[in-house]
C-alpha positions, 0 to 999 in steps of 0.5 A: 070700808070693809077690810079683812085683817088677820089678828094675832091671838094676843091682839084679838084678846086685847080687842075683845077685852076692850069690847067688854070693858067699854061695852062697844062692838068689835069694829068700834074697839078696833077702830079706837085702838088704831086711832089711839096708836096712830095718833099718840106720839111716842114720847114727849120731847124734853124741854129744859127750863129757860131763865132770863139772866139779864144784862151781862156783867162782862163783855162777852165778845172775849168770853173764851179769853175770860174763861181761860183766865179764870181757869188759869187763876183756879189752877194757880190758886189750887196748886200748892208748894208741896206739889210733885212738880214744885222745885221742893220735890226736885221738879222744875215746876210748871211754867206759867201759862200765859194767854196772849191777847187777841191783838198779839195773835198772828193775823192770817189772810182769809183767802190764802191762810198765810200770815199777813205782813 
């Protein structure tokens, strides 16, 4: 198919350079460049590595509770008696944070959102 195309001077120079390098005609060089540009994806998608972790060693149905308990444990072991909040420095100390078991949470009616009696 014949088509008239107006090329910018820099793109014409690139095509002419390709003609010289590859030893092909203007038509072939232009078609090759268009095919390469149109068919080449911009960037390959990043794929993170996947690892099989095996069977879980804890019950994951309460994973958030477990994470909260571990976080609390980490905070309590990291706090020292010389903390600014400790009674030694006149602070009242931080109250112990208690995570209520799911069974103690108020149950709500899914239709109304009101607590069940």
